[in-house]
C-alpha positions in Angstrom: -0.1 -0.1 0.3 1.2 3.6 -1.1 0.1 6.6 1.3 -0.2 10.3 -0.5 2.0 12.2 0.5 0.8 15.0 -1.3 -1.5 16.5 1.3 1.2 16.3 4.2 4.0 18.0 1.8 6.2 20.3 3.7 6.9 23.3 1.5 10.2 24.8 2.2 11.9 28.0 1.5 15.1 29.8 1.9 14.4 33.3 3.9 16.3 36.4 2.8 16.2 40.3 3.2 17.1 42.7 0.8 18.3 46.4 1.6 18.3 48.7 -1.2 19.7 52.3 -1.4 17.7 54.6 -3.6 18.5 58.1 -4.7 17.5 60.8 -2.2 15.4 62.8 -4.8 13.6 59.8 -6.3 10.0 60.6 -7.3 7.7 59.0 -4.7 5.7 57.6 -8.0 9.0 55.9 -9.3 9.8 54.4 -5.7 6.2 52.6 -5.3 6.4 51.6 -9.0 9.8 49.5 -8.1 8.2 48.5 -5.1 5.1 47.0 -6.7 7.7 45.4 -9.6 9.3 43.7 -6.8 6.5 42.8 -5.2 5.6 41.0 -8.5 8.7 39.3 -9.0 8.3 37.7 -5.2 4.9 36.3 -6.6 5.4 35.6 -10.1 8.8 33.6 -8.7 6.8 31.9 -6.1 7.8 33.5 -3.4 6.4 34.7 -0.2 6.9 38.3 1.2 7.3 38.8 4.9 7.9 42.5 5.7 8.9 45.8 3.8 10.2 48.5 5.8 11.2 52.1 4.4 13.9 53.3 6.5 13.4 56.9 5.2 16.2 59.4 3.7 19.6 58.8 5.5 23.1 60.2 5.4 25.4 57.5 3.4 28.7 56.3 4.8 30.5 57.5 1.7 29.6 58.9 -1.5 27.9 56.7 -4.0 27.3 57.8 -7.6 28.2 61.7 -6.2 25.1 61.2 -3.7 25.8 61.7 -0.1 22.4 60.9 1.1 19.9 57.7 0.1 16.6 56.4 0.6 16.5 53.1 2.4 14.3 50.4 1.9 14.1 46.8 3.5 12.5 43.4 2.4 12.1 40.4 3.7 11.0 37.4 2.1 11.1 33.0 1.4 11.8 32.4 -2.1 13.6 29.2 -3.8 15.8 29.0 -7.3 16.5 32.1 -9.3 14.2 34.7 -7.4 17.2 36.5 -5.8 18.9 37.1 -9.1 16.0 38.1 -10.9 15.2 40.4 -8.0 18.9 41.7 -8.2 18.8 41.9 -11.8 15.8 44.3 -11.5 17.3 46.4 -9.0 20.7 46.8 -11.1 18.6 48.1 -13.8 16.9 50.6 -11.8 18.5 54.2 -12.6 17.6 55.2 -9.3 18.9 52.2 -7.4 22.2 53.6 -5.9 22.8 50.1 -3.9 21.8 46.7 -2.7 22.6 44.2 -0.7 20.8 40.3 -0.3 21.4 38.3 2.8 20.4 34.4 3.5 18.7 34.7 6.8 18.0 31.0 7.2 17.9 28.0 5.0 15.1 25.2 4.7 12.2 27.3 6.5 9.2 25.9 6.4 6.4 28.5 4.5 3.6 27.6 6.7 5.3 28.1 10.1 6.0 31.9 9.0 3.5 34.6 10.5 3.1 37.4 8.0 1.1 40.5 9.1 -0.2 42.0 6.3 0.3 45.8 7.7 3.9 45.0 7.3 3.8 44.4 3.9 2.4 47.9 3.2 5.5 50.4 2.2 4.8 53.8 3.5 4.8 56.5 0.4 7.7 58.7 0.6 7.8 62.3 0.5 8.8 64.3 -1.9 12.5 65.4 -1.4 13.2 68.2 0.3 16.1 70.4 -1.1 15.7 73.4 1.4 16.5 71.4 4.4 19.9 70.2 3.0 20.9 73.4 1.4 19.8 75.5 4.9 21.8 73.2 6.7 24.7 73.6 4.7 24.3 77.4 4.9 24.1 77.1 8.7 27.0 75.2 9.2 28.6 77.8 7.2 27.6 80.4 9.7 25.5 82.0 6.5 22.1 81.8 8.5 20.8 82.7 12.3 20.5 79.5 14.3 16.7 79.2 15.8 16.2 81.0 18.5 16.2 77.7 20.8 19.7 76.9 19.6 21.2 80.3 20.6 23.6 80.5 23.5 22.3 82.8 26.0 25.0 85.4 26.8 24.4 87.4 30.4 25.4 90.9 30.0 28.1 92.0 32.6 26.9 95.4 34.5 29.7 97.9 33.8 32.9 97.7 36.3 32.9 101.3 38.1 36.5 102.9 38.7 35.9 102.6 42.7 35.3 98.7 42.3 38.3 98.8 39.7 40.7 100.1 42.1 39.9 98.0 44.4 40.3 95.0 42.4 
């Protein structure tokens, strides 16, 4: 007698995380379009998206493609086969993607054991780049703009020393 194992078959996949950095002046619509493309690739390659996070605009450790800041986005997913290669190929051809890194977290994870929160799959819409903030901070560091009132150092004015007190000292 043979027992059918198709009903009890456990689906296993590798767990990956990919962090990619977009140009700081990326259009919010373009970033959303890239995220949708990556989600479609994961679905097409029979993967499972676990988490998407936008870490926002941050300073880079060193200039990349003449950029000092970038928009960091984190993806965590399960997949097999050529999923990572296809995902990285699409990141490589995206004009506004500066860098990316994929790391394998675990081997042969039981897909049914992973709890997925639908709220963690939504990427918050990026705010348009604020050139004024960077320009103003550069001017402030050069001393061309007065600092805000809460950052000013208060200097107490000393009362003028009279001639008699000066002679005693």
